[in-house]
N, C-alpha and C positions, 0 to 999 in steps of 0.2 A: 588445152594444155597439154605439150609433150611431156611422155613420161620422161625423158632425161630431163628434163626440167626439173621435174618433181622429186626427183631423186638423181640428181647425180651420181651417186655412187649407192649402187643398189644391194653393196655387202654391206654397208654399213646402218643397214635398215634394222631396228631394233624386236627383239621377240615382243608380241602381245599376249597378256594372257586370255582365256578365255576357258569354256567348260569341254573336259574330255573324257574320256571313258571312264568306268569306275570299275576297278579290278577287284573289287569285293565280293566275298562269296554269297547269294544267296541262302538263308537261312533255310532249313530245310520246315515240311507242315511242320504244324502243331497236332499232337496226337490226339484224336475227337474228333475234333474238326468234321465238317459232313466233305464227302468228297466231292472234287467239283469237276465238274465235264472237260473230257480231253480237249474240245474246240478250245473253251476256256482258257486251258493250263499251256497251250499249241500259243494262242495270241501272248499270253503274259511272258513266255520265255521268248517270244521272239521282239518281244519289249523289249524285255529287260537288255539282248544282245543288240538290236538297235543302239541303246544307248552306250555301249559296250562293256557292260557288268561282263563277269565273266561269271557263265551257269556251272554248278556243282550237277556234274552227269550222275553222280549214284543216286543225285536224290530229284531226278528228272521226273518220274513218276508220281512224286509224294509230294508235289510241291502245289501250295493256295496263291491262286494270281494274287500279287498286289496289285494297286490302285494306282493311276500314274504317279510315277516318283523317278522325278528330273534327277539328273547325280549330280553330286555338288559340285563344285565350282574348284578346278583345280588348273596349274598353268600347264599352259601346253609343252608338249616332249622336244628336244630339241633334236634330236634323234626319230625320224620316222620309226628305226629299228626297235626305239623303246617302247612302243606301241604295241602292246601285244593284248591276247584275248583266248575266246574260248581255242582250247586245244593248241595254244602256242600262235593262233594266227594269227596276222599283225592286224590288227583296227584299219577298216577302209573309213576315213574322215571326208564327210560333208561340211562343208563351211557354207553356210545362209547370210547373205550379206543383203542388207535393206537400210535405206534413207530413212526409213518412214517406220514401223511396227517393225514390220520382218512376219506378221501373219501369213500376208499369201505366199510367200515362198514357204515361209515353214511346211501352211497347208497339203502346196505342190508338192512338199517329199514325201512326206510322210505318207500322202493319198502313193505315193508312186511306190514307196517303200511298203509297203503291204501289197505290194504284187512280189515279193523277195520274202515274203515270211517260208516259205520250205527253204529259201534257200541259209537265212541268215540263222534259223533253227537245226536244220538237221544237215546242214551240208559246210557249217563251222566260217562263215563268211560273215562275222558281227561289223557295223556298221556305228559310227560314233556323230552326230551332227553333233554342229556348233551356231548356235545365233548368234550373230553382231546386229542392231539393231539402232537404227539413228547413228549413222555412219552417212555423214554429211561434207566429209572435209577429207581431200584429196588424198593428204599423209598417211591419215588411219587407212582409207582404202588399202592403201599398198603397204604398208605395214602387216593387212590380213594376207595380202593375196601372197606376198614374200613368204609369211609363215604357212601359208597353202602349198607354197613351192618345196619348203623343204619336209615338211609331212606329207605330199604327197596327196592332198586333198582335192577334191572335185569342189569348185567355187559355184554356186547357186545364188542367182545375184538377180531383185528387182529394186533397180536405181532410178527415181523420176527422172533424175536432173542428166539430162542427154548426155552432158559432159562429164557428168563421173561415169557414166556408163559407158562410156569413148575409154576414160582411163583403163576402166578393170578389161574392158575389152583387149588394147596394147598389152597391160600390165601382164596378165594371164598368157597369150602368145610368146609376149619375149620371154617370162619365165617356165614356159611351159605347164600352165597350169587347164584341166579341163573343165570348162566354164561354162553354163549354161544362162543367158539372157530371159527371164521368164515374164517380164514386164514388157521388155522394150519392143518383139515382136508384133504381139496383138495390138500395142499403142500406135505404130507405124500402121497397121492393116486400117486400123476406126479413124484414125488423123485420114487418111486417104480416101477412104469411104467417104468421112462427113466433110474434109476439103477444110480443118479445120486444124493449126499445132494446138499439141499438147502443150499445157501450161509449163511442165518440167518439174510442178513441186509437186511433195509426196503427197499421198492423201493426210488428212488431218494435218496439217500444216500449220504454225503457228500464222499470225495473221490472215489466215482467209477468213472470209463471212462462212459463218452457221449456213449449210444451205437448207432447203424447203425439205429434201426428204430426210435430215437430222430432223426438224420439229414434226414431222408426218412418223415417223418411227416412235418418237418422246408420247406423240400425241394417242398413239395406237395401243402403248403399252398400258398407257394411264386408262384408255377407256377397258381395253382384255382385261384387268384384274377388277374395273367394277363389273364389271356382265360375269363374272366366276361363279360357276356352277347354280345358273338360271338366275341369279341376283337383279332385278330391274329389266323383266321380262318386257317390257313397253319400249326401249330402246334397242329390241332385235332387229329394228328395221332401218339401224346407222351402222349397224357391221355387214363387214367386207363376208366377215365367210360364217357360219352359228355350225357349230359342233354338236352334236348329242348324239346319248349312247348310254349303257351301263354304266354304272360306279365301276369305278376302276380300271377303264379303258382308256387311260390316259388324255384323257379333254383338256385337264388344267397344265398339264406340263407341251401339250400342243399348240396347245392357244398362246402361253406365255412365249413358244418358241416364231410362232407365227408373227406373234406382236412385236417382237423384234426385228424381222425384216418389213415391217410397216404395214401389217395389215389388221382390221380394228376386229378382234374374235371374240364371239358370245357362245360360249359353250351352255347346255341345260342338258341336264341328267335326263336321262328315264327309269323311273321308279317303277312297280307294281304295285298297282294303288292308289297312287298320286295321278290328277288330271295335270297333262300337259299344257304348258300355255297358249294362250289361242292364237297368240302374236307367230309363235312356232310355225303356223301355218299360212298365214295372212303374208311373210313376207315372199322372198321372191324364192321359190325352190333351186332356182340355182347355186343359191346360196348356202345352201344348207347341206352336209355332209353326215351321214351316218358312221357312226364305226363301231363296227362288232369285234368276239376277240373268241377263241376253243372254250368252252365251258371246264375243261378240268382246270388249261394253265387259269381264268379267271378263279377257281374254286381254290386253287395255290393259293394263290394271290390275294383272296379275302380271307383265308384261314391266316395265313401271315401278316395281316392288317390287324385282325380283331387279335392276336394276338399283342400286338406292338401296342395295340390303343387298351390294352386288358378288359375287354367286353365280356360279360359271364355268359355263361352256355348258354343263356335265354333269347340275349343279345344276338348271340353265334347265327343259333337257327332261323333269324330271319335276316341273317346276311350274308356268311358263310357256306351255310350248310349244302350237297350237291345240287339238293333237290331245287331248292329256292333260286341257285343261280342258274337252271336250266329251265326255270320257268321267266327267270327277269329277260334271260336272252331270247325266250320264244314269244314272250311278249313285245318285246323290242322289235324282232323279225317280223312279228304284223302289223307292226307300228310303220317298218319301214317298208313292206309290201304293198300298203295303205297310199305310199308314197313313192311309186316309184323312179318320180326325176329325181329324187335324193339317191347319190352316189351312196354305196354302201362299203366303206374299206375294211378290212380284215386286218386288225392289228397284232395279231397274234406273237408275230414272228418278224415283227417289224421296231426297229430302234424309230425315236423321233423325227429323227432325221428325214427316216425313208418315208415315214407317214407322212412328213411336210410335201415332200417331194409328191409325194400322187398328189395330195389334193392342191399343191399349186397348179400340179400340169394341167388339174381339170377345171379348177378355177378358173387359168390362163386362156386354155383351151374354150371353156364357152364364152367368155369375154368376149374372146376375138372371132367368135361361129367358127371356129377348125373342127375339120372331120373327124369324129372318133370314136369309138366301138360303142354300143350300147350304154348306157348310163345309167342301168337297171340294173348291172351285172358286178361281182364283188370284185374290189383289185387286193 
């Protein structure tokens, strides 16, 4: 439907409320807390200005990073000049619009903003993002675009409905709003490649039957939970992926993360003096992955874990002492050397997502028999 019919008088479109920048000053770090790393402090500051929060320059070096803390919901400013932030600079707003949850567009925007942390922190160019999800009505969409025009915002949208996407494109052109269609180009490319038209319905829309992928992920999560920490070793053959490593190498969180993507994962702990289950050596070795970690890092992790659990000094000597940590890692190294087909992944400096990406790359390379570097090396 043409924009003129949906909105004959563009000046009469009411304003819409949404999240805006939070200009409250972050509090200084409490004295006595351990010193945080400069990199974490930098990321925390970048996240703060990304949300539009004003930073206290006098306390930047002593701030303690805060967890993800979204700004409070306020009404949008009528005049773009009202949006001020760091050192009096105007906040650059990004509107994220979706007819679904908006997670796809939000993740894309956050990933892209990560490339500008140097600017967000050091050069005072703060950004405030606003998510509008479940926008399935053209009038609501036009109200948002109208407000984006008033605020001088960038519009990033993922609209599966082609008519809504077309309306967004026309309205942005009419009102001079810079915009990016995240979903449209790739949907058109896939449609052309498959020779099939898209459904035009947002993912997870009501009325759609639950897909096989949904049930596969539910089944994978249930299987993975039952196989955690070496439970039911007789079921290892049913797993898509088997993880093994010493305690505190992140086997459980990695297993759950992979399970949510639909992979049945079992993890088997390596404990010095405890015999490994025979089934670990009977399953297809191409599905087994070893996890390794720097001994100093593992020592610190185990010490913190032991204190949290309230373990006695005697118990700590068998778990968190440096000599025991080194011996256990050497024991694991010998086990991996005896099974050179198992890829060994160093998780020391990797987040769960990064380790999962390596595991899945190797898993699919093997499954599809792709060329790859020597699998006995550490990743």
